[in-house]
Backbone bond lengths (Angstrom), bond angles and torsions (degrees), N, CA, C in turn:
res aa  C-N    CA-C-N  psi(-1)  N-CA   C-N-CA  omega(-1)  CA-C   N-CA-C  phi
1 M - - - 1.517 - - 1.555 101.75 -
2 N 1.303 116.49 121.26 1.473 115.78 175.99 1.502 113.13 -80.29
3 E 1.377 113.40 160.55 1.511 115.49 -170.96 1.560 113.62 -56.66
4 R 1.267 121.90 -35.64 1.335 123.79 179.76 1.642 111.74 -67.49
5 V 1.124 115.61 -42.69 1.490 120.85 174.43 1.604 109.96 -64.86
6 G 1.248 120.41 -37.15 1.438 124.51 168.44 1.495 116.33 -59.72
7 E 1.364 112.27 -37.35 1.419 118.86 178.99 1.551 109.70 -66.84
8 I 1.298 112.35 -41.16 1.483 116.39 179.40 1.516 113.46 -67.26
9 V 1.420 115.70 -34.72 1.453 119.85 173.13 1.453 112.78 -61.02
10 A 1.350 113.62 -50.27 1.401 121.80 -179.81 1.582 108.35 -54.71
11 W 1.308 118.40 -46.83 1.537 120.57 -178.87 1.429 110.24 -64.78
12 L 1.355 117.35 -44.27 1.485 116.09 178.38 1.550 111.35 -57.43
13 I 1.419 119.59 -48.07 1.435 122.56 178.78 1.463 110.33 -52.74
14 R 1.407 113.42 -45.03 1.558 117.35 -177.29 1.461 110.22 -61.47
15 Q 1.431 115.29 -36.64 1.424 121.59 -174.52 1.566 106.20 -65.27
16 F 1.292 115.67 -45.00 1.483 120.14 -176.92 1.468 116.04 -71.84
17 L 1.401 117.92 -36.91 1.336 123.20 -176.77 1.616 115.87 -85.28
18 Y 1.388 113.45 -32.79 1.418 116.99 -174.77 1.506 115.41 -123.56
19 G 1.361 114.63 -5.64 1.496 123.62 -175.80 1.543 112.56 -44.76
20 E 1.249 125.25 129.75 1.380 131.06 -172.87 1.606 102.21 -78.21
21 Q 1.380 119.71 -29.13 1.344 125.49 -169.81 1.560 109.14 -100.77
22 P 1.154 127.70 159.61 1.514 123.65 176.47 1.621 104.38 -70.04
23 V 1.367 111.20 159.81 1.385 114.72 179.79 1.476 111.67 -60.52
24 V 1.354 115.23 136.65 1.392 116.30 -179.34 1.476 115.25 -105.71
25 A 1.212 118.85 177.80 1.619 124.28 -175.95 1.450 108.63 -62.61
26 Q 1.328 117.64 152.31 1.445 124.62 179.26 1.562 110.19 -58.13
27 E 1.332 118.34 -39.59 1.451 120.22 178.42 1.580 113.41 -58.64
28 T 1.342 112.57 -39.50 1.553 117.10 177.40 1.463 112.35 -63.04
29 L 1.420 114.09 -45.00 1.431 116.28 177.54 1.503 113.78 -61.54
30 V 1.341 116.84 -42.92 1.483 124.05 -179.61 1.593 102.40 -61.14
31 R 1.228 123.28 -50.55 1.446 122.69 179.04 1.558 116.13 -53.63
32 D 1.306 117.20 -46.50 1.369 129.33 172.52 1.501 111.85 -52.59
33 L 1.344 115.34 -51.19 1.397 120.95 -180.00 1.514 117.46 -67.97
34 V 1.467 118.21 -33.15 1.357 122.60 176.36 1.513 108.92 -69.45
35 R 1.377 120.73 -36.01 1.325 127.10 179.39 1.587 110.13 -65.41
36 R 1.364 114.20 -28.71 1.396 121.59 177.36 1.570 114.30 -77.63
37 G 1.335 116.15 -8.92 1.439 125.27 171.07 1.583 109.62 104.50
38 Y 1.340 121.27 14.92 1.472 119.16 -179.82 1.472 106.90 -91.22
39 S 1.322 116.68 149.16 1.439 122.80 174.50 1.491 110.42 -79.32
40 L 1.445 111.98 165.46 1.452 116.43 -178.85 1.595 111.84 -73.33
41 D 1.359 117.25 -24.61 1.416 121.53 174.80 1.550 106.68 -66.48
42 E 1.354 121.32 -46.35 1.444 122.01 -174.43 1.629 109.59 -70.00
43 I 1.252 117.13 -31.90 1.352 122.81 177.16 1.487 110.80 -64.91
44 H 1.460 111.85 -52.09 1.456 116.00 -176.40 1.515 110.17 -62.60
45 A 1.424 117.89 -42.05 1.531 117.47 171.70 1.567 115.52 -51.88
46 A 1.361 111.13 -44.43 1.454 115.52 179.81 1.555 114.73 -62.97
47 F 1.293 114.87 -45.05 1.420 122.87 175.91 1.494 110.87 -60.63
48 A 1.298 118.45 -46.09 1.425 119.91 175.60 1.484 112.87 -57.90
49 S 1.246 119.63 -40.99 1.495 120.47 -179.43 1.609 110.80 -71.53
50 V 1.174 116.26 -28.68 1.500 120.65 -176.41 1.579 109.97 -85.34
51 F 1.305 114.00 -50.92 1.502 119.02 -167.91 1.484 117.91 -102.05
52 M 1.317 113.66 -7.64 1.526 115.11 -177.67 1.485 108.19 -115.85
53 P 1.440 119.02 128.59 1.491 122.23 179.03 1.477 110.19 -58.42
54 P 1.332 114.94 147.00 1.550 120.60 176.85 1.469 108.33 -57.96
55 D 1.248 119.29 147.99 1.456 130.20 166.50 1.483 111.30 -65.70
56 P 1.264 119.91 115.15 1.457 118.55 -174.32 1.512 111.22 -72.22
57 D 1.336 122.72 -15.52 1.405 120.56 177.01 1.610 109.87 -92.19
58 D 1.402 115.73 -4.84 1.417 119.61 -178.85 1.539 113.62 -75.12
59 E 1.334 121.27 125.02 1.421 125.37 -178.22 1.497 106.50 -81.11
60 T 1.418 120.21 155.53 1.285 124.13 168.50 1.443 119.84 -53.06
61 P 1.342 121.94 118.59 1.382 120.74 -176.18 1.595 113.24 -68.41
62 A 1.303 112.79 131.91 1.519 119.18 -175.37 1.528 108.37 -54.83
63 S 1.342 118.40 -37.61 1.520 119.71 -174.58 1.548 108.94 -77.89
64 N 1.350 119.60 -7.24 1.508 118.50 -177.02 1.516 106.99 -146.73
65 P 1.266 121.29 70.98 1.456 126.65 -174.03 1.460 115.10 -64.63
66 G 1.442 117.71 -15.58 1.512 115.69 -179.31 1.467 110.21 -93.73
67 M 1.350 119.80 0.55 1.447 115.55 -169.53 1.621 105.68 -123.74
68 G 1.279 113.63 43.60 1.555 119.43 176.50 1.452 113.42 -84.15
69 K 1.305 116.99 -149.30 1.385 129.16 -171.57 1.612 106.45 -59.81
70 A 1.283 119.19 149.32 1.372 120.52 173.74 1.478 111.04 -84.92
71 A 1.466 119.24 149.32 1.453 119.58 -178.08 1.605 107.93 -62.45
72 P 1.327 108.61 148.19 1.558 108.99 173.52 1.643 106.58 -59.47
73 G 1.298 109.71 162.56 1.398 116.32 -176.71 1.550 115.65 -59.11
74 R 1.314 115.43 124.84 1.463 122.05 179.17 1.534 112.22 -106.29
75 A 1.223 116.33 125.05 1.424 123.09 -176.59 1.637 105.41 -78.96
76 F 1.344 116.02 138.45 1.471 119.32 176.34 1.596 106.79 -80.82
77 T 1.277 110.76 143.87 1.536 114.79 174.20 1.476 112.25 -72.89
78 P 1.314 120.02 164.92 1.419 116.92 174.55 1.520 118.30 -61.80
79 L 1.286 113.90 -27.13 1.431 118.73 179.96 1.592 106.79 -73.11
80 E 1.315 120.53 -44.81 1.420 126.57 174.17 1.558 112.82 -57.09
81 I 1.314 113.68 -41.43 1.447 118.53 176.78 1.599 111.01 -65.74
82 A 1.162 111.70 -41.11 1.563 113.11 -178.79 1.585 112.15 -74.41
83 K 1.293 117.17 -25.40 1.424 120.02 -174.09 1.604 111.81 -89.36
84 I 1.413 111.55 -40.05 1.523 119.67 -170.29 1.447 110.91 -101.04
85 S 1.302 113.39 127.50 1.473 120.35 -178.22 1.537 108.14 -56.13
86 P 1.503 114.24 152.73 1.389 116.08 176.90 1.564 111.70 -57.07
87 A 1.316 116.74 -44.74 1.448 116.46 -174.52 1.548 111.57 -65.43
88 A 1.281 120.09 -31.07 1.432 123.80 178.48 1.611 109.28 -73.07
89 R 1.267 114.84 -38.90 1.495 118.76 177.32 1.650 105.08 -65.57
90 G 1.180 117.26 -46.19 1.522 120.14 174.03 1.503 111.86 -51.94
91 M 1.202 117.81 -49.17 1.471 124.38 -178.68 1.663 108.90 -58.70
92 L 1.348 112.42 -45.96 1.537 118.21 -178.18 1.585 105.29 -63.76
93 V 1.349 118.87 -46.48 1.374 121.15 -178.54 1.559 112.10 -59.20
94 Y 1.424 116.27 -40.76 1.489 118.33 -179.47 1.548 107.23 -70.10
95 L 1.288 118.87 -46.52 1.420 122.36 -175.01 1.559 108.74 -63.06
96 S 1.255 122.66 -35.84 1.405 126.55 171.81 1.444 114.44 -64.45
97 H 1.321 116.61 -42.39 1.549 126.52 -171.87 1.730 101.40 -70.23
98 V 1.293 115.61 -38.65 1.547 110.51 -171.67 1.484 105.32 -94.13
99 G 1.408 124.83 7.23 1.318 128.61 172.22 1.620 115.89 79.27
100 L 1.325 113.58 19.78 1.498 115.11 177.91 1.616 108.01 -90.29
101 L 1.333 115.99 -16.81 1.452 118.63 169.50 1.519 115.24 -126.46
102 Q 1.342 109.51 109.42 1.449 112.76 -176.74 1.568 117.63 -73.41
103 P 1.313 120.03 160.15 1.451 121.27 -170.39 1.480 112.60 -59.84
104 G 1.348 123.47 -37.71 1.496 122.01 174.90 1.482 112.38 -59.89
105 E 1.282 111.65 -44.26 1.593 120.22 -179.54 1.498 105.87 -66.31
106 L 1.129 128.79 -44.53 1.418 130.50 177.38 1.593 110.43 -54.33
107 E 1.248 108.71 -49.12 1.591 113.98 179.39 1.559 108.46 -60.39
108 V 1.273 120.06 -51.84 1.441 124.12 175.00 1.452 115.54 -49.25
109 L 1.409 113.08 -51.42 1.573 120.29 177.03 1.569 113.63 -55.93
110 L 1.372 110.16 -44.18 1.411 117.03 -179.17 1.486 113.09 -60.68
111 L 1.270 113.89 -50.49 1.401 120.29 178.76 1.664 112.22 -57.58
112 E 1.287 114.55 -43.01 1.466 124.35 174.68 1.575 107.44 -60.39
113 A 1.332 118.11 -49.80 1.490 122.78 -173.85 1.577 104.89 -64.59
114 V 1.182 119.83 -42.74 1.551 119.01 -174.30 1.497 108.63 -71.56
115 D 1.354 117.74 -28.19 1.467 124.03 177.79 1.507 113.81 -82.78
116 A 1.314 121.26 -13.39 1.456 124.65 -174.87 1.621 111.37 -59.11
117 N 1.285 112.47 147.99 1.484 126.82 179.67 1.538 108.77 -82.57
118 T 1.391 116.60 50.09 1.516 119.22 176.00 1.380 110.58 -148.02
119 P 1.316 121.68 145.24 1.504 120.57 -177.33 1.500 112.57 -61.10
120 E 1.294 117.95 -39.09 1.579 118.08 176.99 1.559 106.39 -133.50
121 V 1.290 108.35 141.43 1.554 111.50 174.25 1.504 105.85 -103.21
122 G 1.445 108.97 112.86 1.390 115.56 -178.30 1.651 113.26 -101.50
123 M 1.309 116.40 -160.16 1.431 122.51 -173.20 1.580 108.65 -60.40
124 K 1.240 120.70 -48.92 1.398 132.34 177.73 1.599 107.79 -44.03
125 E 1.301 109.90 -63.45 1.566 115.43 -179.72 1.465 111.49 -60.89
126 I 1.342 116.43 -48.29 1.483 116.03 177.87 1.493 116.01 -50.49
127 R 1.348 114.15 -47.50 1.538 120.58 179.89 1.402 112.01 -55.44
128 W 1.415 114.56 -42.66 1.435 121.53 175.77 1.553 119.96 -58.76
129 L 1.479 104.96 -40.97 1.461 116.56 -176.63 1.656 104.32 -69.34
130 L 1.238 111.27 -41.42 1.608 115.92 -174.44 1.627 101.63 -61.96
131 S 1.215 118.10 -42.59 1.520 115.90 -177.54 1.484 111.06 -66.83
132 Q 1.295 116.33 -20.60 1.522 119.82 178.29 1.501 114.54 -85.44
133 V 1.383 117.09 -39.32 1.513 123.31 -175.25 1.435 112.82 -89.53
134 I 1.369 124.36 -32.73 1.418 125.48 178.84 1.673 108.86 -76.63
135 Q 1.361 115.01 111.17 1.438 113.86 -176.54 1.502 114.44 -84.58
136 D 1.439 112.18 -23.88 1.429 108.90 179.79 1.611 113.74 -74.48
137 P 1.134 125.66 122.44 1.506 127.78 -170.28 1.513 111.66 -62.11
138 D 1.237 118.63 -35.34 1.432 119.98 -179.18 1.639 112.68 -75.62
139 R 1.305 115.07 -38.52 1.513 115.65 168.29 1.463 115.46 -65.09
140 A 1.361 111.98 -42.66 1.542 111.84 177.32 1.410 114.74 -61.15
141 L 1.379 118.77 -43.24 1.474 122.55 170.88 1.481 113.80 -47.80
142 M 1.333 115.61 -51.84 1.430 119.80 -170.84 1.606 109.88 -75.11
143 A 1.411 114.17 -31.70 1.491 115.43 -179.99 1.607 112.39 -73.39
144 T 1.313 113.25 -31.16 1.456 116.31 179.74 1.527 116.37 -97.00
145 G 1.293 113.99 -0.64 1.522 117.12 -177.02 1.370 117.03 81.77
146 G 1.427 119.10 1.27 1.488 123.74 168.21 1.497 112.82 86.78
147 D 1.439 117.72 10.93 1.444 116.08 -174.74 1.554 107.07 -80.59
148 P 1.419 119.76 125.53 1.450 118.04 175.03 1.586 112.68 -60.53
149 Y 1.277 122.99 -18.59 1.414 126.21 -179.53 1.548 112.62 -44.11
150 F 1.410 108.83 -40.99 1.549 117.25 -177.14 1.406 115.03 -62.26
151 A 1.273 126.76 4.85 1.360 132.36 170.45 1.539 112.51 -70.26
152 D 1.389 113.98 -29.12 1.480 120.38 -179.86 1.464 110.62 -105.06
153 P 1.358 119.55 141.73 1.424 119.26 -175.24 1.586 108.11 -75.11
154 P 1.356 120.13 148.20 1.405 119.60 177.84 1.548 109.71 -66.24
155 E 1.296 117.69 162.68 1.429 126.54 -179.82 1.502 109.26 -52.78
156 G 1.342 115.78 142.42 1.526 119.36 175.79 1.534 111.45 74.35
157 N 1.312 121.14 4.15 1.472 115.70 -178.68 1.593 103.77 -101.87
158 S 1.313 119.24 128.41 1.345 126.56 -177.15 1.594 115.39 -93.67
159 H 1.431 112.02 1.89 1.402 114.20 -173.82 1.482 112.28 -94.89
C-alpha cells in the first residue's frame, strides 16, 4: 500500500470513528478526497482495502509483509466479552479481518485489555492499546485513525 493510499485509509477511519456528521454516501467521500488532491486510482485502492474483505487465496505481498491474509476467526472468551465493549470487539474483528491487526498482536492486546484497571475496555482504551501493540508505524496509524493522542494512556490504565 503506498503512502497516499494509507493516508486515505487513515482519513476514512477517522471519518467513521470521529466524524461529527453521520457517515455520508460513497460518492460524497470520493468527491471530498478528489478535492483533497487524491486520484481515483488511489481512492479506489483505499476503499478496496477498507470495505472489501481480503481474498483468501491472495498471498502476503512481498513488498508489504504486514498486510497479508487476515487471521481465521477467533472467538472471544467469556472474560473478554465481559470486559471489552461490543463496539471495541467489533473494531478488533474488523482490524484483524483487513490485516491491520496481526494474530499475535491481537492476543497481546486482549491480554492487556482483560488486565486493564477499568471496569470496561471501550473504544478509547482499545485505540490506545492498538498504538502500543502494533509495532509497524503505518499499520498503527491506520488502525488508530492517526490521532497523536494515543501516545498517552487513557485514564485509569496502568499499562
